[in-house]
C-alpha positions as CSV (number, residue, x, y, z in Angstrom):
1,X,-18.1,-29.9,-8.8
2,X,-19.8,-31.1,-12.1
3,X,-17.5,-31.2,-15.1
4,X,-19.5,-28.0,-16.3
5,X,-18.7,-25.9,-13.4
6,X,-15.3,-27.4,-13.5
7,X,-14.7,-26.4,-16.8
8,X,-15.9,-22.8,-16.6
9,X,-14.3,-22.2,-13.5
10,X,-11.0,-23.3,-15.0
11,X,-11.9,-21.1,-18.2
12,X,-12.3,-17.9,-16.0
13,X,-9.1,-18.8,-14.4
14,X,-7.5,-18.8,-18.0
15,X,-8.9,-15.9,-18.7
16,X,-7.8,-14.1,-15.5
17,X,-4.1,-15.2,-16.1
18,X,-4.1,-14.2,-19.6
19,X,-4.8,-10.8,-18.0
20,X,-1.9,-11.4,-15.8
21,X,0.5,-11.9,-18.3
22,X,-0.9,-9.1,-20.5
23,X,-0.1,-6.9,-17.4
24,X,3.4,-8.4,-16.5
25,X,4.3,-7.4,-20.1
26,X,3.0,-4.2,-19.6
27,X,4.9,-3.4,-16.4
28,X,7.9,-5.5,-17.6
29,X,8.5,-3.0,-20.5
30,X,7.4,0.0,-18.6
31,X,10.2,-0.8,-16.0
32,X,12.5,-1.0,-18.9
33,X,11.7,2.2,-20.4
34,X,11.9,3.8,-17.2
35,X,15.2,2.0,-16.4
36,X,16.5,3.2,-19.5
37,X,15.4,6.9,-19.4
38,X,15.8,7.4,-15.5
39,X,18.0,10.6,-14.8
40,X,19.1,12.5,-11.7
41,X,20.9,12.5,-8.6
42,X,19.9,8.8,-7.7
43,X,20.4,7.7,-11.2
44,X,22.6,4.9,-10.2
45,X,20.4,3.3,-7.6
46,X,17.1,4.0,-9.4
47,X,18.4,2.3,-12.4
48,X,19.9,-1.0,-10.8
49,X,16.4,-1.0,-8.9
50,X,14.5,-0.9,-12.0
51,X,16.6,-3.3,-13.6
52,X,16.5,-5.6,-11.0
53,X,12.4,-5.3,-10.8
54,X,12.6,-6.0,-14.7
55,X,14.3,-8.9,-14.3
56,X,11.7,-10.3,-11.8
57,X,8.9,-9.6,-13.8
58,X,9.9,-11.0,-16.7
59,X,10.8,-14.0,-14.8
60,X,7.2,-14.8,-14.3
61,X,5.6,-14.5,-17.6
62,X,6.7,-17.8,-18.8
63,X,5.4,-19.7,-15.7
64,X,1.9,-17.5,-16.0
65,X,1.6,-18.5,-19.6
66,X,2.7,-22.3,-19.0
67,X,0.2,-22.2,-16.3
68,X,-2.7,-21.0,-18.9
69,X,-1.4,-23.8,-21.4
70,X,-1.1,-26.7,-18.3
71,X,-4.9,-26.0,-17.7
72,X,-5.9,-26.8,-21.3
73,X,-6.3,-23.3,-22.8
74,X,-4.4,-21.0,-25.1
75,X,-2.3,-17.7,-24.0
76,X,-1.5,-14.6,-25.3
77,X,0.0,-14.7,-29.2
78,X,1.2,-11.4,-29.8
79,X,1.9,-8.0,-28.8
80,X,-1.5,-7.1,-30.3
81,X,-3.1,-9.7,-27.8
82,X,-1.0,-8.4,-24.9
83,X,-2.3,-4.6,-25.8
84,X,-5.9,-5.9,-26.0
85,X,-5.8,-7.8,-22.4
86,X,-3.7,-5.2,-20.6
87,X,-5.1,-3.1,-18.1
88,X,-1.9,-1.6,-16.9
89,X,-1.4,1.9,-19.2
90,X,1.6,2.5,-21.0
91,X,3.7,5.4,-20.2
92,X,5.0,7.4,-23.7
93,X,5.7,10.5,-21.6
94,X,9.4,11.7,-22.2
95,X,9.3,14.4,-19.7
96,X,8.2,12.4,-16.8
97,X,10.9,12.6,-13.7
98,X,12.3,10.2,-11.6
99,X,9.7,10.7,-8.7
100,X,7.0,10.2,-11.6
101,X,8.2,7.0,-12.8
102,X,8.6,5.5,-9.4
103,X,5.2,6.6,-8.5
104,X,3.4,5.0,-11.8
105,X,5.3,1.8,-10.8
106,X,4.4,1.9,-7.3
107,X,0.9,2.2,-8.7
108,X,1.1,-0.4,-11.2
109,X,2.6,-3.0,-8.8
110,X,-0.1,-2.4,-6.3
111,X,-2.7,-2.6,-9.0
112,X,-0.8,-6.0,-10.2
113,X,-1.0,-7.2,-6.5
114,X,-5.0,-6.8,-6.5
115,X,-5.4,-8.7,-9.9
116,X,-3.3,-11.4,-8.4
117,X,-5.8,-11.8,-5.5
118,X,-8.4,-11.5,-7.3
119,X,-7.1,-14.3,-9.6
120,X,-6.5,-16.6,-6.7
121,X,-9.6,-16.5,-5.9
122,X,-10.7,-18.0,-9.3
123,X,-7.8,-20.6,-9.0
124,X,-9.5,-21.7,-5.5
125,X,-13.1,-21.9,-7.2
126,X,-11.4,-24.0,-10.1
127,X,-10.0,-26.3,-7.3
128,X,-6.3,-25.7,-8.9
129,X,-4.0,-26.1,-5.9
130,X,-0.7,-25.2,-8.5
131,X,-2.1,-22.2,-9.8
132,X,-2.9,-21.1,-6.1
133,X,0.7,-21.8,-5.0
134,X,2.0,-20.1,-8.0
135,X,-0.1,-17.1,-7.2
136,X,1.0,-16.5,-3.3
137,X,4.8,-16.5,-4.8
138,X,3.7,-13.9,-7.5
139,X,1.7,-11.5,-5.0
140,X,4.8,-11.6,-2.6
141,X,7.2,-10.4,-5.4
142,X,4.8,-7.8,-6.6
143,X,4.2,-6.8,-3.2
144,X,7.9,-6.5,-2.4
145,X,8.4,-4.3,-5.6
146,X,5.7,-2.1,-4.4
147,X,7.0,-1.9,-0.7
148,X,10.6,-0.8,-2.4
149,X,9.0,1.8,-4.6
150,X,6.9,3.2,-1.8
151,X,10.1,3.6,0.6
152,X,12.0,4.9,-2.0
153,X,9.5,7.7,-2.8
154,X,9.9,8.8,0.8
């Protein structure tokens, strides 16, 4: 692979990682929002589940940002830069019930899995084995969150 092709592949990977970073913050904040506002007969279970999910999501943000820096690019710098790059929609619906919250989070985590898999393809194209391996771990975590949410909705 020529230097120009490698540089282009790495730039595309960094852009995709920054999108993942923005989406991870969006899912994190939405998960915490729902954790704070969930109500109903399963309050305790949902409250604890969402807190667990939020901690896991927040845990990968630093790894994503540091990966962008390690491959030589700049990462997000502000709430505004997160908002500009996120594809996960915010939720300001104050009347959303617990089921609606869980459904949104399931759908968001499923979309995040798709984005992770697309980024993995870019890591492979950039011959970036380190990012490739991390993406496998993050995908497994997101798939597990989606699974837990899907099963909770049954």
